[in-house]
C-alpha positions, -999 to 999 in steps of 0.1 A, spaced: 0 0 0 11 36 -7 25 55 22 3 84 33 12 117 19 35 136 42 26 173 41 53 198 36 59 222 65 44 251 45 12 231 40 10 223 77 16 260 86 -11 271 61 -36 245 73 -30 256 109 -35 293 100 -67 285 81 -83 265 109 -72 291 135 -88 319 114 -120 299 110 -123 289 147 -138 322 161 -165 321 135 -174 284 142 -172 291 180 -200 316 177 -223 290 163 -229 268 193 -260 246 194 -292 256 176 -322 263 198 -347 235 206 -381 242 192 -408 248 218 -440 242 199 -459 254 230 -444 288 225 -440 295 188 -432 332 191 -403 326 215 -390 297 194 -392 318 162 -373 346 179 -346 321 192 -342 308 157 -340 343 142 -313 352 167 -294 320 161 -296 322 123 -284 358 125 -254 348 146 -247 320 122 -250 343 92 -225 368 107 -202 339 116 -202 327 79 -195 363 68 -167 365 94 -152 333 80 -154 346 44 -137 378 55 -108 358 71 -100 339 39 -80 366 21 -57 371 51 -48 334 50 -45 333 13 -43 303 -11 -26 271 2 9 263 -10 -2 234 -33 -6 231 -71 -43 240 -73 -42 262 -42 -63 291 -57 -90 267 -68 -91 251 -34 -95 286 -18 -121 296 -43 -141 264 -36 -140 270 1 -151 307 -3 -180 296 -26 -192 271 -1 -191 297 27 -210 322 5 -236 295 -3 -240 288 34 -244 325 41 -270 328 14 -289 298 27 -289 314 62 -302 346 47 -330 327 30 -340 308 62 -340 341 81 -362 357 55 -387 328 57 -388 330 95 -392 368 95 -420 364 70 -438 336 89 -468 347 110 -460 336 145 -497 329 150 -498 306 120 -486 273 132 -483 257 98 -463 286 82 -440 288 113 -434 250 113 -424 252 76 -400 280 84 -386 260 112 -381 231 89 -362 252 64 -341 267 92 -334 232 105 -321 221 72 -297 250 70 -287 245 106 -279 209 97 -255 222 71 -240 247 96 -235 218 120 -215 198 95 -184 219 99 -163 192 83 -179 201 50 -160 233 49 -127 214 52 -138 189 26 -129 215 -1 -94 216 13 -91 178 15 -94 176 -23 -57 180 -23 -40 149 -7 -13 170 9 -38 193 25 -59 163 36 -28 149 54 -21 183 69 -57 186 82 -54 151 97 -22 162 115 -33 196 127 -51 197 161 -65 231 153 -85 215 125 -97 186 146 -110 212 171 -127 231 143 -147 202 129 -153 183 161 -146 151 141 -120 124 143 -102 128 111 -89 92 111 -125 78 109 -144 109 97 -170 103 123 -185 128 147 -173 123 183 -200 127 210 -196 159 229 -215 150 260 -253 149 263 -274 163 234 
């Protein structure tokens, strides 16, 4: 079997910088609110607040990318562009979910439930932080660097060796 790719020091340094620069944005996300169908207005407001925070976090991550720059690999600019596009798509999805929730009549259980459903789908995508790093992992050297960088393991909350989510205590 082929030996795993050993990342160059420059790739490791870049990967560490990227994950460190994304960490503050991801730290702001926290856990989404739990819907309380007995109090739709409060739940709607909690979701609006959470989505707004998530949207700002996505924008913060987008704003950080230029300071880190493209990774030192052959297709580095493409890797960075893919990552940026994914974050922009996430921000636009969050904007759309916010618009739906703001439009939903809090007294209309059906409309509000639909808006919660749309928000929940987006929050699922937000929760899958590893997706953001998937774009980096297209490059074998960057994939190896991510696997060897504690900052990136912290960022995704996944075990890179298995790609599975590690439990973080009670739900």
